[in-house]
Each structure stands twice: as structure tokens, then as C-alpha cells.
C-alpha positions as CSV (number, residue, x, y, z in Angstrom):
1,M,23.7,-34.8,-12.0
2,S,23.1,-30.9,-12.9
3,L,22.1,-29.4,-16.2
4,P,24.4,-27.1,-17.6
5,D,23.2,-23.5,-16.7
6,R,21.6,-21.3,-20.2
7,R,20.4,-18.0,-21.0
8,Y,18.5,-18.0,-23.6
9,E,16.2,-14.4,-22.4
10,T,20.1,-12.9,-22.2
11,A,20.1,-14.2,-25.7
12,A,17.1,-13.3,-26.8
13,L,16.0,-9.9,-25.6
14,L,19.6,-8.6,-27.3
15,L,19.2,-10.7,-30.4
16,A,15.5,-8.9,-30.4
17,D,16.2,-5.1,-29.7
18,A,19.2,-5.3,-31.6
19,L,17.2,-6.9,-35.0
20,Q,14.4,-3.3,-33.5
21,E,17.3,-1.5,-33.7
22,A,18.7,-1.9,-37.6
23,E,14.9,-1.8,-38.8
24,E,15.2,2.2,-36.7
25,S,18.5,2.7,-37.3
26,G,19.0,1.1,-41.0
27,E,22.3,-0.3,-39.8
28,P,22.5,-4.4,-39.9
29,P,21.6,-6.6,-37.4
30,R,24.7,-8.2,-36.7
31,T,26.7,-4.6,-36.0
32,V,24.5,-3.4,-33.9
33,L,23.9,-7.3,-32.3
34,D,28.1,-7.2,-31.8
35,R,27.5,-4.1,-30.5
36,R,25.1,-4.9,-27.6
37,A,26.3,-7.5,-26.9
38,R,30.0,-6.2,-25.8
39,E,28.2,-3.0,-24.2
40,L,25.5,-6.0,-22.0
41,G,29.8,-7.1,-21.0
42,R,31.5,-4.2,-20.3
43,E,28.3,-3.1,-18.4
44,L,28.8,-6.8,-16.9
45,G,32.3,-5.9,-16.1
46,R,32.5,-2.8,-15.2
47,H,29.4,-4.6,-12.2
48,E,30.5,-3.0,-8.6
49,P,29.1,-4.8,-5.9
50,G,25.4,-4.3,-4.7
51,A,24.6,-2.3,-7.8
52,D,21.4,-3.8,-8.9
53,T,21.8,-5.4,-12.9
54,R,19.7,-8.0,-12.2
55,A,16.2,-5.3,-14.1
56,A,17.6,-5.1,-17.0
57,H,19.2,-7.7,-17.7
58,P,16.9,-10.1,-15.5
59,D,19.0,-13.6,-17.1
60,V,22.1,-12.7,-16.1
61,A,23.5,-13.6,-12.5
62,P,25.6,-10.2,-11.9
63,P,29.5,-10.9,-11.2
64,L,30.5,-12.2,-8.5
65,E,31.1,-9.9,-5.0
66,E,34.7,-8.8,-4.7
67,P,36.4,-6.3,-2.3
68,G,37.7,-4.2,-4.6
69,R,38.4,-3.7,-8.6
70,E,42.2,-5.0,-8.5
71,A,40.3,-8.7,-7.1
72,R,38.0,-8.4,-10.4
73,T,41.1,-8.0,-13.3
74,S,43.3,-10.2,-11.9
75,H,43.0,-14.3,-14.1
76,T,41.6,-15.2,-10.9
77,G,39.0,-13.0,-10.8
78,I,37.2,-13.2,-14.8
79,V,37.7,-17.2,-14.1
80,Q,35.6,-16.6,-10.9
81,T,33.6,-13.8,-12.6
82,L,33.3,-16.9,-15.8
83,E,32.0,-19.2,-13.6
84,V,28.9,-16.7,-12.5
85,L,27.9,-16.3,-15.5
86,G,27.5,-20.4,-15.9
87,F,30.3,-20.5,-18.8
88,E,32.3,-23.2,-16.6
89,P,36.4,-21.9,-16.9
90,R,38.7,-24.3,-17.0
91,P,42.2,-22.6,-17.3
92,S,45.1,-25.1,-18.8
93,D,48.1,-24.2,-20.9
94,G,48.0,-20.1,-21.2
95,T,43.8,-20.6,-21.8
96,I,40.9,-20.1,-19.9
97,A,38.8,-22.6,-22.4
98,L,34.5,-22.9,-21.5
99,G,33.2,-26.2,-20.8
100,N,29.8,-24.8,-20.8
101,C,27.6,-22.4,-23.2
102,P,24.4,-20.7,-22.2
103,F,23.5,-20.2,-25.2
104,Q,23.8,-24.1,-26.7
105,S,21.2,-24.5,-28.6
106,L,21.3,-21.9,-30.2
107,A,24.6,-21.6,-30.9
108,E,23.9,-25.2,-32.4
109,R,21.9,-23.9,-35.0
110,H,22.9,-20.2,-35.5
111,A,26.9,-21.5,-34.2
112,A,28.8,-18.1,-36.6
113,L,25.8,-15.5,-35.5
114,V,25.6,-17.1,-31.8
115,C,29.2,-17.6,-31.5
116,G,30.1,-13.8,-33.0
117,M,27.6,-12.7,-30.1
118,N,29.4,-14.6,-27.2
119,L,33.3,-13.5,-28.4
120,S,31.5,-10.0,-28.4
121,L,30.1,-10.4,-25.2
122,L,33.5,-11.8,-23.1
123,T,35.2,-9.6,-25.9
124,G,32.9,-6.4,-23.7
125,L,33.8,-8.7,-20.1
126,L,37.2,-8.5,-20.4
127,E,36.8,-4.7,-21.5
128,G,34.3,-3.8,-18.4
129,L,37.0,-6.0,-16.1
130,N,40.6,-4.2,-17.4
131,A,42.0,-6.9,-18.1
132,T,44.0,-5.4,-20.5
133,D,46.0,-9.1,-21.0
134,V,44.0,-10.9,-22.2
135,T,41.8,-12.6,-25.6
136,A,39.3,-13.8,-26.4
137,R,39.2,-15.4,-29.3
138,L,37.0,-18.2,-31.6
139,A,38.0,-21.6,-30.8
140,P,35.2,-24.4,-31.6
141,A,35.9,-27.5,-30.1
142,P,33.8,-30.6,-28.8
143,G,32.1,-30.6,-26.1
144,Q,33.3,-26.6,-25.2
145,C,32.0,-23.2,-25.7
146,C,32.5,-21.3,-29.9
147,V,35.5,-18.6,-27.8
148,R,38.4,-19.7,-25.9
149,L,40.3,-17.1,-23.9
150,D,44.1,-16.3,-23.8
151,L,46.9,-15.5,-20.6
152,P,49.3,-13.0,-21.5
153,P,52.8,-15.6,-21.2
154,V,54.0,-16.1,-18.2
155,L,58.0,-14.9,-17.8
């Protein structure tokens, strides 16, 4: 049995950087955290094959190297990227449930803060992947990440 993927260093860096920026700027810490998480998500979504984001974010696995941008914006590409990032995506009936929260123990103790950060991170990821037809929303459920992705209806 393998342990679920956890990314506590990513959460720690986001939280510490947001707190430091909030102290320096006077902005509310939560506002800064949500912005920084969204920016990191966009960076991960835009990550081009061969580039190395691990220098800036060593705890975050880079997205899969795929042949082109088009593949990364498909729903299959989104699922593959979420797998690499440790979310254990489970597509079903127009949604993608996330079977793992990479920040699980933090989310158990500070759900509103960590789940909001996670929502911002995944919203940014979708923006970076140019997945304009997919929406991230909070949908806490036992045994899953607090964020769920809604896919467009199939016509």
C-alpha cells in the first residue's frame, strides 16, 4: 500500500511568502495567499516541456511533458496534470473529484484557509492550462480533496 502524495513544502512556502508580503504591503494575508496560490497554479499550467519550475518550487512536481499545448488543455491533459501533482483525479459524470489532498493534515486543522488556497491554486492551474471550460469549486466530501472540477456538459 502506498501513501498518498503530500506537498507540505509547497503549502509552507505559499503561507510564509503570503504572510511576509502581507506584513510588508499591509494587504490582508488571505488576499495575498489566494493571489500567490493562483499565480503558482498559472505557472504550473503554463509550464513548457523542458523548463524547470522545480528551482523555484522544489516540492511541486512539474506537469507531464506533452507534445503540445493543445493536449494539455484537453480534459485528459487536465487529469494527467492533476495526477502528476498528486491530486488523484477521478473523472465521473461531468466532474473531476480529487481523491487526494496534497495538504491533507493542514486542511484537517485549517480547512477554510487551506481549502481556499487549494481552490486558488487549482483555478490558476486551469487558467495556465487554458481550460476555460472547466471550473474549480469548493465541494468538501469525506475522503476527498475539498475542491471539485466541473466539466462542460456534453452536447
